[in-house]
Every structure is written in C-alpha cells, then in structure tokens.
N, C-alpha and C positions, 0 to 999 in steps of 0.2 A: 118585939114586933113580929107579927105573923102576916103572911100574905096568902090570900086566896087567889087561885088561878082557875078560871073557867073559860069555856068556849061558847060563843054565840054567833051564829051565821058566819063562821070562819074567822071570827075575830077573837084573839086572845085577850081576855080582860083580867087585869091585875087589880086586886083590891088590897093594898097594903093597909095595915092597921097599927097605929102608934107613931113612933118617931123613926124617921128614916135617917138615922145617924149611926156612926160607929159600926159595931158588929152586925147590926140589922141590915146594913147595906150589903154585906157579903151574903147574907141569907137571901136577900132579894135577887142578887146576881145568880146565886145557885139555883133558885127556883125558876128563874126565867131562861137560863142558858139552854136547857133542852128544847124549850119552845122555839128559840131562835135558830137552833141548829137544824131542826127537822123541817122548817118551812123554807120554801124557795123564795117566797115573797111575803114576809111576815106582816101582819096587820095587828097592831097592838093598841089597846086602850088602857090607860092607867087612870083608875078612879081614886082620887085623893080625898074622898069624903071623910075617911077615918084617919087621915094623916094630920098630925098637929104640929110637926116640926121636921125640918130637913136641913142638913148642913152641906158643906162643900163636897164632902165625900158622896153624899146622896145625889147631889147634882151631877157629880162626875159619873156615877153609875148610870143615871138617866141619859147622859150624853153618850156613854158607851153603848147603851141599848139603841139609842137614836142612830149612832154610827153604823152598827151592824144592820139595822133595819134599812137605812138608806143605801148601804152597799148592796143589799139584796133587792133593791127597788121596792121596798115595802113602805108602809106608812105607820106613823105613831101619833096617837091623839091623847089628850088629857081632858078630864072632866072633874067638876067639883073641886077646883083648886081654890083653897082658902086664901085669905088676904095675906097672911105671913109668907106663904109659899109663893104666891103671885108676885109680891114685892121683891122677893129674892130672885125670882126668874127674870123680872124686869130689870133689876139692878145689875144682874150678871149678863144682861143683853141676850138672853136665851129665849125671850118671849116668842120670837118668830120661828124657832126651831121645832116647836110642837104645834100640832093642830089642836085648837081649843074648841070645845063644844059645850053647849048649855045643859045637855042632858045625856044620859047614857044611851037612851033610845036614838037620839039624833046622831050620836057618835057612831053607833053600830050601823045605822042606816048609811051614813056617809062613808065609813070605812069599808063597807061591804061592796062598794062599787068598784 
C-alpha cells in the first residue's frame, strides 16, 4: 500500500491506495505522524477512493489519528468510503466519529472553516 499526502487550503489530504491491513497500517502511521506533530489544530481528510479493504488494525490506526486530532482541537473527515469499509465502520459503531463528505471539494471547503 502507498499513501499520497498533500496539502490543500491548510487541509492535510491522505490518499491511501490498496489494502489498509497489517504492515501497511504502520506505513500509514509513519507517513501521518509528522503531519500531526507539527500542527496545533490538525485538519485531516482521508480519501478512501483507492482503498478496497481495511481490518481492525487499520480501524485502530484511524482511531489513533482521530484521538490525536481531537486532543489538539482539530477535525478529521472522510470521503469516498466504499460499501465494505462503511459497513465495518457502522458495525464497529465508529460512524459518528468521522465527518463524512460527498466530495473532496465539499470536505476541503467545510474543514477549512
């Protein structure tokens, strides 16, 4: 799995590609850690367009990112969440933890405020 990280209007946008399971979860954490450390109030958008599978370790990593973001009074949103991932998030009762958006443009606009 690879993860692109880019900035737009002060929002850190993550674009993981592949399966968010096992060793790829550690790679995601390593890629995102510097972004979380340098920001006083992180605003993060995770675009799941190219993610086709996530496991409990992947969900745990997302919850870790969410915890750091909340502690720093930041915000985290998700976009393009596929059916399999959405079902897992709903089943694990994490659906209300993340801000959900219909498009990347809408998310960037909302998170920029």
